[in-house]
N, CA and C of each residue as an Amber inpcrd file, in Angstrom:
protein
   558
   9.7800000 -22.7180000  22.7240000   8.3380000 -22.6820000  22.7790000
   7.7610000 -21.7510000  21.7290000   8.4160000 -20.6090000  21.5160000
   7.9250000 -19.6500000  20.5470000   7.8340000 -20.2820000  19.1640000
   8.8110000 -21.1100000  18.8040000   8.7860000 -21.7800000  17.5110000
   7.5550000 -22.6630000  17.3680000   7.1210000 -23.3080000  18.4550000
   5.9230000 -24.1460000  18.4030000   4.7050000 -23.3250000  18.0270000
   4.5840000 -22.1650000  18.6120000   3.4260000 -21.3210000  18.3390000
   3.5250000 -20.7320000  16.9440000   4.7190000 -20.2700000  16.5390000
   4.8770000 -19.6900000  15.2180000   4.5910000 -20.7170000  14.1350000
   4.8980000 -21.9720000  14.3660000   4.6750000 -22.9880000  13.3420000
   3.1990000 -23.2790000  13.1250000   2.3460000 -22.8090000  13.9870000
   0.9040000 -23.0090000  13.8250000   0.4090000 -22.2800000  12.5880000
   0.9790000 -21.1130000  12.2880000   0.5710000 -20.3170000  11.1330000
  -0.3900000 -19.2310000  11.5450000  -0.6170000 -18.3050000  10.6450000
  -1.4710000 -17.1650000  10.9270000  -2.6050000 -17.0820000   9.9260000
  -3.4850000 -18.0020000   9.9220000  -4.6600000 -17.9450000   9.0580000
  -5.7690000 -17.2440000   9.8250000  -6.3250000 -16.2150000   9.2100000
  -7.3530000 -15.4260000   9.8990000  -8.5500000 -16.2830000  10.2870000
  -8.9160000 -17.2560000   9.4850000 -10.0550000 -18.1080000   9.7890000
  -9.7940000 -19.0600000  10.9370000  -8.5480000 -19.1580000  11.3750000
  -8.1920000 -20.0580000  12.4680000  -7.7290000 -19.2870000  13.6890000
  -8.1720000 -18.0510000  13.8060000  -7.6940000 -17.1810000  14.8770000
  -7.9520000 -17.7570000  16.2610000  -9.1110000 -18.3510000  16.4930000
  -9.4230000 -18.8890000  17.8180000  -8.4710000 -20.0050000  18.2050000
  -8.1870000 -20.9090000  17.2650000  -7.2610000 -22.0100000  17.5640000
  -5.8550000 -21.4900000  17.7870000  -5.4500000 -20.4710000  17.0340000
  -4.1180000 -19.8980000  17.2170000  -4.0170000 -19.2720000  18.5970000
  -5.0470000 -18.4920000  18.9800000  -5.0350000 -17.8780000  20.3040000
  -4.9500000 -18.9360000  21.3950000  -5.7500000 -19.9950000  21.2810000
  -5.7630000 -21.0500000  22.2870000  -4.4030000 -21.7260000  22.3680000
  -3.8320000 -22.0670000  21.2130000  -2.5150000 -22.7220000  21.2040000
  -1.4520000 -21.7970000  21.7760000  -1.5090000 -20.5220000  21.4160000
  -0.5290000 -19.5720000  21.9280000  -0.6260000 -19.4450000  23.4430000
  -1.8420000 -19.3570000  23.9490000  -2.0120000 -19.2560000  25.3950000
  -1.5360000 -20.5180000  26.0960000  -1.7800000 -21.6900000  25.4940000
  -1.3250000 -22.9460000  26.0850000   0.1950000 -22.9920000  26.2020000
   0.8830000 -22.5060000  25.1570000   2.3440000 -22.5950000  25.1480000
   2.9960000 -21.4330000  25.8930000   2.4910000 -20.2230000  25.6930000
   3.1650000 -19.0490000  26.2300000   2.4360000 -18.3380000  27.3640000
   1.2420000 -18.7290000  27.6670000   0.4780000 -18.0100000  28.6690000
   0.1190000 -16.6250000  28.1480000   0.1790000 -15.6400000  28.9850000
  -0.1900000 -14.2780000  28.5970000   0.8500000 -13.6120000  27.7020000
   2.0740000 -14.1240000  27.6460000   3.1370000 -13.4940000  26.8600000
   2.8340000 -13.4770000  25.3670000   1.9190000 -14.2990000  24.8820000
   1.6220000 -14.3720000  23.4500000   1.1360000 -13.0480000  22.9010000
   0.5010000 -12.2170000  23.6960000  -0.0530000 -10.9510000  23.2030000
   1.0310000  -9.9730000  22.7590000   2.2660000 -10.1280000  23.2360000
   3.3170000  -9.1920000  22.8760000   3.7820000  -9.3430000  21.4390000
   3.5290000 -10.4850000  20.7950000   3.9730000 -10.6430000  19.4090000
   2.8790000 -11.1190000  18.4740000   1.7600000 -11.5520000  18.9670000
   0.6850000 -12.1050000  18.1420000  -0.0280000 -11.0020000  17.3780000
  -0.0900000 -11.0880000  16.0350000  -0.8650000 -10.0920000  15.2930000
  -2.3190000 -10.1180000  15.7260000  -2.9870000  -8.9810000  15.6410000
  -4.3660000  -8.8560000  16.1030000  -5.3440000  -9.3370000  15.0330000
  -5.5530000 -10.6370000  14.9260000  -6.4720000 -11.2000000  13.9580000
  -7.7630000 -11.5860000  14.6540000  -8.8740000 -11.3130000  14.0200000
 -10.1540000 -11.8090000  14.5090000 -10.6310000 -12.8400000  13.5030000
 -11.7420000 -13.4950000  13.7780000 -12.2730000 -14.4760000  12.8470000
 -12.5750000 -13.8010000  11.5140000 -11.8540000 -14.2160000  10.4690000
 -12.1410000 -13.7740000   9.1200000 -11.6170000 -12.4160000   8.7020000
 -10.9660000 -11.6630000   9.5830000 -10.4840000 -10.3630000   9.1470000
  -9.2990000  -9.9070000   9.9950000  -8.5970000  -8.9430000   9.4640000
  -7.4990000  -8.3220000  10.1940000  -8.0990000  -7.1740000  10.9980000
  -7.8700000  -7.1600000  12.2940000  -8.4230000  -6.0970000  13.1350000
  -7.5430000  -4.8450000  13.0660000  -6.2660000  -4.9800000  13.3790000
  -5.3840000  -3.8190000  13.4520000  -3.9890000  -4.2480000  13.0270000
  -3.4930000  -3.6500000  11.9710000  -2.1500000  -3.9450000  11.5090000
  -1.1490000  -3.0540000  12.2280000  -0.0060000  -3.6130000  12.5220000
   1.0840000  -2.8740000  13.1420000   2.1230000  -2.5750000  12.0670000
   2.5980000  -1.3530000  12.0420000   3.6190000  -0.9410000  11.0970000
   4.8700000  -0.5400000  11.8500000   6.0110000  -0.8660000  11.2660000
   7.3000000  -0.4340000  11.8100000   7.9550000   0.4750000  10.7840000
   8.5560000   1.5400000  11.2350000   9.2690000   2.4580000  10.3570000
  10.7110000   1.9970000  10.2600000  11.1530000   1.7070000   9.0520000
  12.5420000   1.3090000   8.8550000  13.4310000   2.5460000   8.9180000
  14.5790000   2.4190000   9.5650000  15.4930000   3.5580000   9.6020000
  16.1200000   3.7760000   8.2230000  16.3790000   5.0040000   7.8890000
  17.0870000   5.3100000   6.6570000  16.2020000   5.8080000   5.5290000
  16.8780000   6.1980000   4.4720000  16.2480000   6.6820000   3.2490000
  16.6750000   5.7420000   2.1400000  15.7330000   5.4120000   1.2460000
  15.9750000   4.3770000   0.2400000  15.8600000   4.9160000  -1.1700000
  16.3950000   4.1580000  -2.1160000  16.3110000   4.4770000  -3.5410000
  15.7620000   3.2650000  -4.2740000  15.0150000   3.5300000  -5.3410000
  14.5220000   2.4830000  -6.2280000  15.3130000   2.6570000  -7.5200000
  16.1320000   1.6680000  -7.8420000  17.0750000   1.7690000  -8.9520000
  16.6590000   0.8770000 -10.1200000  16.9940000   1.3320000 -11.3330000
  16.7240000   0.5400000 -12.5330000  18.0200000   0.3670000 -13.3090000
  18.3640000  -0.8920000 -13.5380000  19.4840000  -1.2410000 -14.3820000
  18.9380000  -2.0660000 -15.5480000  19.7420000  -2.2680000 -16.5540000
  19.2970000  -3.0730000 -17.6850000  19.1860000  -4.5340000 -17.2670000
  18.3830000  -5.2730000 -17.9870000  18.1520000  -6.6790000 -17.6470000
  19.4210000  -7.5150000 -17.7410000  20.3510000  -7.1150000 -18.5860000
  21.5890000  -7.8830000 -18.7450000  22.7210000  -7.4000000 -17.8310000
  22.4350000  -6.4590000 -16.9470000  23.4570000  -5.9340000 -16.0270000
  23.8290000  -6.9910000 -14.9880000  25.0750000  -6.9530000 -14.5720000
  25.5360000  -7.7790000 -13.4630000  24.9980000  -7.1630000 -12.1660000
  24.7550000  -7.9990000 -11.1860000  24.3060000  -7.4910000  -9.8920000
  25.4730000  -6.7460000  -9.2350000  25.3110000  -5.4440000  -9.0160000
  26.4210000  -4.6670000  -8.4490000  26.6430000  -4.9820000  -6.9620000
  27.8830000  -4.8550000  -6.5340000  28.2230000  -5.1220000  -5.1290000
  27.4580000  -4.2180000  -4.1770000  27.2670000  -2.9510000  -4.5470000
  26.5750000  -2.0130000  -3.6620000  25.1480000  -2.4640000  -3.3760000
  24.5630000  -3.2520000  -4.2710000  23.1870000  -3.7180000  -4.0770000
  23.0900000  -4.7550000  -2.9610000  24.1970000  -5.3490000  -2.5880000
  24.1930000  -6.3790000  -1.5520000  24.5550000  -5.8350000  -0.1760000
  24.8150000  -4.5520000  -0.0840000  25.1820000  -3.9390000   1.1960000
  23.9400000  -3.3480000   1.8620000  24.1040000  -2.9350000   3.0920000
  23.0180000  -2.2530000   3.7930000  22.0900000  -3.2060000   4.5210000
  21.2030000  -2.6160000   5.2970000  20.2840000  -3.3800000   6.1380000
  19.0620000  -3.9050000   5.3930000  18.5820000  -3.1370000   4.4060000
  17.3830000  -3.5330000   3.6690000  17.6710000  -3.4230000   2.1820000
  17.2970000  -4.4620000   1.4510000  17.4290000  -4.4450000   0.0060000
  16.4320000  -5.4210000  -0.5870000  15.9710000  -5.0960000  -1.7710000
  15.0820000  -5.9770000  -2.5080000  15.5340000  -5.9410000  -3.9570000
  15.6590000  -7.1150000  -4.5620000  16.1640000  -7.2140000  -5.9270000
  15.1640000  -8.0100000  -6.7550000  14.7440000  -7.4120000  -7.8700000
  13.8310000  -8.0890000  -8.7980000  14.4620000  -8.0600000 -10.1830000
  14.5350000  -9.2210000 -10.8000000  15.1410000  -9.3390000 -12.1180000
  14.0900000  -9.8760000 -13.0720000  13.8010000  -9.1360000 -14.1220000
  12.8660000  -9.5960000 -15.1430000  13.5680000  -9.5320000 -16.4940000
  12.8690000  -9.9260000 -17.5380000  13.4760000  -9.8420000 -18.8690000
  13.6020000  -8.3890000 -19.3380000  12.9400000  -7.4640000 -18.6490000
  12.9980000  -6.0540000 -19.0190000  13.9820000  -5.2240000 -18.2070000
  14.2350000  -5.6280000 -16.9660000  15.0500000  -4.7770000 -16.1030000
  15.5610000  -5.5290000 -14.8720000  16.5480000  -4.9150000 -14.2450000
  17.0050000  -5.2930000 -12.9140000  16.6230000  -4.1330000 -12.0170000
  15.7340000  -4.3810000 -11.0610000  15.2390000  -3.3470000 -10.1630000
  15.7840000  -3.6170000  -8.7690000  16.3510000  -2.5920000  -8.1570000
  16.9750000  -2.7330000  -6.8440000  16.4370000  -1.6460000  -5.9120000
  15.9860000  -2.0560000  -4.7420000  15.6140000  -1.1120000  -3.6900000
  16.6620000  -1.2900000  -2.5930000  17.3010000  -0.2040000  -2.2120000
  18.3450000  -0.2880000  -1.1840000  18.5360000   1.0870000  -0.5540000
  19.4490000   1.1500000   0.4070000  19.7420000   2.4160000   1.0640000
  20.2770000   3.4080000   0.0250000  19.7080000   4.5760000   0.0280000
  20.0640000   5.5990000  -0.9600000  21.5540000   5.9210000  -0.9610000
  22.1590000   5.9590000   0.2030000  23.5710000   6.3380000   0.3160000
  24.5090000   5.3550000  -0.3940000  24.0460000   4.1530000  -0.7030000
  24.8840000   3.1480000  -1.3600000  24.8790000   3.2600000  -2.8810000
  23.9170000   3.9780000  -3.4340000  23.7230000   4.0240000  -4.8840000
  24.6730000   5.0450000  -5.5110000  25.4890000   4.6030000  -6.4640000
  26.3690000   5.5550000  -7.1550000  25.5450000   6.6320000  -7.8720000
  26.0980000   7.8520000  -7.9890000  25.3360000   8.9620000  -8.5700000
  24.9350000   8.7610000 -10.0310000  25.6580000   7.9410000 -10.7780000
  25.3580000   7.7520000 -12.1960000  24.3040000   6.6750000 -12.4590000
  23.7880000   6.0400000 -11.4100000  22.7750000   4.9960000 -11.5670000
  21.3980000   5.6460000 -11.6700000  20.6090000   5.1930000 -12.6380000
  19.2360000   5.6890000 -12.7760000  18.4420000   5.2370000 -11.5520000
  17.9440000   6.2060000 -10.7970000  17.2560000   5.8650000  -9.5380000
  16.2540000   6.9400000  -9.1680000  15.2000000   6.4980000  -8.5310000
  14.2270000   7.3900000  -7.8890000  14.6210000   7.3850000  -6.4180000
  15.1200000   8.4920000  -5.9450000  15.6800000   8.5680000  -4.5970000
  14.6890000   9.2140000  -3.6240000  14.9950000   9.0770000  -2.3290000
  14.2210000   9.7850000  -1.3190000  12.9660000   9.0620000  -0.8460000
  13.0630000   7.7720000  -0.5910000  11.9240000   6.9740000  -0.1010000
  12.1290000   6.6090000   1.3570000  11.0620000   6.6190000   2.1320000
  11.0340000   6.0900000   3.5030000  10.1740000   4.8400000   3.4880000
  10.3570000   3.9440000   4.4520000   9.6790000   2.6500000   4.3940000
   8.9430000   2.2990000   5.6840000   7.7390000   1.7550000   5.4930000
   6.9540000   1.1460000   6.5600000   6.9720000  -0.3640000   6.3250000
   7.2140000  -1.1210000   7.3580000   7.1500000  -2.5710000   7.2860000
   5.8740000  -3.0250000   7.9850000   5.0830000  -3.8450000   7.3150000
   3.8940000  -4.4020000   7.9530000   4.3670000  -5.5450000   8.8460000
   4.0050000  -5.4720000  10.1090000   4.4320000  -6.4910000  11.0850000
   3.9340000  -7.8600000  10.6260000   4.8070000  -8.8160000  10.5750000
   4.4660000 -10.1570000  10.1060000   5.0550000 -11.1950000  11.0190000
   5.0900000 -12.4260000  10.6030000   4.8140000 -12.8810000   9.2430000
   3.3140000 -12.9040000   8.9440000   3.0060000 -12.7590000   7.6640000
   1.6310000 -12.7730000   7.1900000   1.3850000 -14.0620000   6.4150000
   0.2720000 -14.6740000   6.6380000  -0.0830000 -15.9010000   5.9390000
  -0.4680000 -15.5690000   4.5020000  -0.1250000 -16.4350000   3.5790000
  -0.4410000 -16.2180000   2.1730000  -1.9470000 -16.2090000   1.9030000
  -2.7430000 -16.7720000   2.7770000  -4.1870000 -16.8280000   2.5880000
  -4.8890000 -15.5240000   2.9470000  -4.1940000 -14.6360000   3.6380000
  -4.7980000 -13.3580000   4.0080000  -4.9410000 -12.4870000   2.7610000
  -6.0340000 -11.7750000   2.6760000  -6.2660000 -10.9040000   1.5250000
  -6.4750000  -9.4710000   1.9810000  -6.1350000  -8.5400000   1.1060000
  -6.3960000  -7.1350000   1.3700000  -5.4090000  -6.4380000   2.2840000
  -4.3080000  -7.0790000   2.6270000  -3.3390000  -6.4720000   3.5500000
  -2.7550000  -5.1960000   2.9380000  -2.2070000  -5.3210000   1.7490000
  -1.5930000  -4.1670000   1.1040000  -2.6290000  -3.0890000   0.8030000
  -3.8170000  -3.4920000   0.4110000  -4.8940000  -2.5430000   0.1520000
  -5.2360000  -1.7380000   1.4030000  -5.2500000  -2.4140000   2.5410000
  -5.5980000  -1.7350000   3.7960000  -4.6060000  -0.6110000   4.1150000
  -3.3470000  -0.7800000   3.7190000  -2.3330000   0.2590000   3.9210000
  -2.3990000   1.2930000   2.7960000  -2.5570000   0.8300000   1.5630000
  -2.5180000   1.7220000   0.4040000  -3.7220000   2.6650000   0.3320000
  -4.8790000   2.1800000   0.7450000  -6.1120000   2.9740000   0.6080000
  -6.0520000   4.3370000   1.3040000  -5.7130000   4.3960000   2.5990000
  -5.6700000   5.7270000   3.2290000  -4.5830000   6.6250000   2.6410000
  -3.5190000   6.0170000   2.1420000  -2.4660000   6.8200000   1.5130000
  -2.9500000   7.3740000   0.1750000  -3.6350000   6.5440000  -0.6020000
  -4.1890000   7.0090000  -1.8800000  -5.1990000   8.1210000  -1.6490000
  -6.0430000   7.9630000  -0.6240000  -7.0420000   8.9970000  -0.3090000
  -6.3860000  10.3150000   0.0970000  -5.1700000  10.2370000   0.6230000
  -4.4250000  11.4410000   1.0020000  -3.5590000  11.9540000  -0.1520000
  -3.6510000  11.3090000  -1.3190000  -2.8860000  11.7400000  -2.4900000
  -1.4240000  11.3520000  -2.4350000  -1.1130000  10.2800000  -1.7110000
   0.2740000   9.8430000  -1.5280000   0.5390000   8.5930000  -2.3570000
   1.5270000   8.6810000  -3.2330000   1.9310000   7.5620000  -4.0660000
   2.7920000   6.5990000  -3.2400000   2.6900000   5.3110000  -3.5460000
   3.4880000   4.3140000  -2.8260000   4.3040000   3.4700000  -3.7950000
   5.3160000   2.8270000  -3.2660000   6.0560000   1.7840000  -3.9480000
   6.0450000   0.6040000  -2.9830000   5.5200000  -0.5300000  -3.4110000
   5.3710000  -1.6860000  -2.5210000   6.4070000  -2.7560000  -2.8440000
   6.8970000  -3.3850000  -1.7870000   7.8090000  -4.5250000  -1.9040000
   7.2230000  -5.6360000  -1.0450000   7.0840000  -6.8070000  -1.6400000
   6.5770000  -7.9510000  -0.8870000   7.6700000  -9.0020000  -0.7450000
   7.7040000  -9.6250000   0.4270000   8.6240000 -10.7290000   0.6770000
   7.7990000 -11.9380000   1.1100000   8.4520000 -13.0230000   1.4020000
   7.7550000 -14.2230000   1.8390000   6.9600000 -13.9510000   3.1180000
   7.5370000 -13.1970000   4.0490000   6.9310000 -12.9720000   5.3610000
   6.0050000 -11.7720000   5.4590000   6.2510000 -10.7310000   4.6800000
   5.5030000  -9.5010000   4.9040000   5.5540000  -8.5730000   3.7010000
   5.0200000  -7.3770000   3.8660000   5.0410000  -6.3400000   2.8370000
   5.6820000  -5.0850000   3.4020000   6.2970000  -4.3260000   2.4940000
   6.8910000  -3.0370000   2.8250000   6.2390000  -2.0000000   1.9320000
   5.9080000  -0.8560000   2.4940000   5.3060000   0.2240000   1.7320000
   6.2320000   1.4280000   1.8450000   6.7160000   1.8750000   0.6990000
   7.6170000   3.0170000   0.6550000   6.8570000   4.2450000   0.1660000
   7.1410000   5.3790000   0.7840000   6.5530000   6.6700000   0.4100000
   7.6980000   7.6690000   0.2750000   7.4680000   8.6880000  -0.5300000
   8.5020000   9.7090000  -0.6950000   8.7420000  10.4310000   0.6320000
   9.9910000  10.7610000   0.8660000  10.3940000  11.3620000   2.1360000
   9.6230000  12.6450000   2.4430000   9.3520000  13.4500000   1.4260000
   8.6330000  14.7050000   1.6680000   7.1680000  14.4790000   2.0440000
   6.6620000  13.2670000   1.8470000   5.2880000  12.9350000   2.2350000
   5.2340000  11.9710000   3.4200000   6.3770000  11.7540000   4.0460000
   6.4400000  10.7720000   5.1250000   5.5880000  11.1740000   6.3270000
   5.7020000  12.4050000   6.7900000   4.9180000  12.8460000   7.9590000
   3.4250000  12.7570000   7.6490000   3.0260000  13.1930000   6.4680000
   1.6270000  13.1150000   6.0540000   1.1640000  11.6560000   5.9820000
   2.0370000  10.7660000   5.5070000   1.7140000   9.3340000   5.4280000
   1.5000000   8.7460000   6.8080000   2.3980000   9.0780000   7.7020000
   2.2990000   8.5660000   9.0790000   0.9940000   9.0250000   9.7300000
   0.6410000  10.2790000   9.5270000  -0.6060000  10.8070000  10.0830000
  -1.8310000  10.1020000   9.4840000  -1.8280000   9.9140000   8.1660000
  -2.9610000   9.2620000   7.4970000  -3.1310000   7.8260000   7.9880000
  -2.0430000   7.1180000   8.1500000  -2.1070000   5.7320000   8.6270000
  -2.5580000   5.6670000  10.0860000  -2.0430000   6.5650000  10.9070000
  -2.4450000   6.5900000  12.3220000  -3.9310000   6.9170000  12.4620000
  -4.4280000   7.8560000  11.6530000  -5.8590000   8.2000000  11.6730000
  -6.7370000   7.0110000  11.2980000  -6.1790000   6.0980000  10.5240000
  -6.9290000   4.9300000  10.0720000  -6.6820000   3.7020000  10.9450000
  -6.1710000   3.9190000  12.1510000  -6.0940000   2.8550000  13.1360000
  -4.8420000   2.0020000  13.1350000  -3.8240000   2.3750000  12.3880000
  -2.5930000   1.5940000  12.3860000  -1.7480000   1.9230000  13.6010000
  -1.1930000   0.8950000  14.2020000  -0.1830000   1.0970000  15.2310000
   1.1300000   1.3110000  14.4990000   1.8510000   2.3770000  14.8310000
   3.0920000   2.7120000  14.1290000   4.1910000   2.9250000  15.1490000
   5.3220000   2.2690000  14.9280000   6.4680000   2.4570000  15.8180000
   7.7540000   2.3700000  15.0130000   8.8000000   2.9240000  15.5910000
  10.1210000   2.8430000  14.9690000  10.6390000   1.4180000  15.1280000
  11.3400000   0.9210000  14.1270000  11.9590000  -0.3850000  14.2310000
  13.1850000  -0.2450000  15.1110000  13.2280000  -0.9760000  16.2310000
  14.3350000  -0.9040000  17.1820000  15.4460000  -1.8220000  16.7080000
  16.5100000  -1.2250000  16.1870000  17.6220000  -2.0490000  15.7170000
  18.7610000  -2.1010000  16.7280000  18.5690000  -1.4940000  17.8930000
  19.6340000  -1.4720000  18.8890000  19.9390000  -2.8610000  19.4470000
  18.9590000  -3.7580000  19.4110000  19.1640000  -5.1020000  19.9600000
  19.6830000  -6.0910000  18.9220000  19.9170000  -5.6260000  17.7040000
  20.3450000  -6.5290000  16.6340000  21.7810000  -6.9530000  16.8720000
  22.0000000  -8.2660000  16.8890000  23.3620000  -8.7710000  17.0510000
  23.8060000  -9.5720000  15.8350000  22.9060000  -9.7930000  14.9030000
  23.2140000 -10.5960000  13.7240000  23.8930000  -9.7530000  12.6610000
  24.7730000 -10.3670000  11.8990000  25.4160000  -9.6700000  10.7880000
  24.4420000  -9.4470000   9.6400000  23.2590000 -10.0600000   9.6930000
  22.2740000  -9.8890000   8.6330000  21.3850000  -8.6790000   8.8690000
  21.5800000  -7.9370000   9.9500000  20.8840000  -6.6810000  10.1420000
  19.5070000  -6.7990000  10.7460000  18.7190000  -5.7190000  10.6240000
  17.4310000  -5.6670000  11.3020000  16.4270000  -6.6370000  10.7310000
  16.5880000  -7.0720000   9.4950000  15.6460000  -8.0460000   8.9560000
  15.8050000  -9.3830000   9.6640000  17.0250000  -9.7580000   9.9830000
  17.2410000 -10.9950000  10.7310000  16.6100000 -10.8640000  12.1170000
  16.7370000  -9.6930000  12.7230000  16.1260000  -9.4410000  14.0350000
  14.6030000  -9.5500000  13.9450000  14.0320000  -9.0070000  12.8710000
  12.5740000  -9.0500000  12.6870000  12.0710000 -10.4780000  12.5740000
  12.8290000 -11.3740000  12.0030000  12.3850000 -12.7530000  11.7700000
  12.4780000 -13.6280000  13.0090000  13.0920000 -13.1460000  14.0780000
  13.2030000 -13.9710000  15.2890000  11.8980000 -14.1450000  15.9820000
């Protein structure tokens, strides 16, 4: 049944129909996973804190994809004609690799529809106002916002003050070999 509701999509302009369809299929249980969308805007975004500390690595564009880049629970790989950029768990990165280390990550609860606008801005704005630099990673389903570890507590406070729901990502229930990201997509 959950798949039926998820296949409806999350367009903010169709929030009423999504709510109605969700209630028809799931009854009251839909509120436990349904993002809080109102007609035409995002009401309240939920953020999850990813466990661990991450590094943003730069390799040359002609470098082979290293094995360490494929390990760990969270990784993002971008290859351009200028560079190979890898975001992964800091502990996996060899010491001789050029990297900006010491990042913590917030995951925006998704999936997010491609038609939604201003999602990343809504997270970045209060952080920028607090003087906190970010590194953003976008995937098909959602966005991740990374902040330096020494500014993590300040980031969490700034986001909470601006109405974000923030919780730790519970990976204890993960049974998939693909890690917490596979759990998040269920």
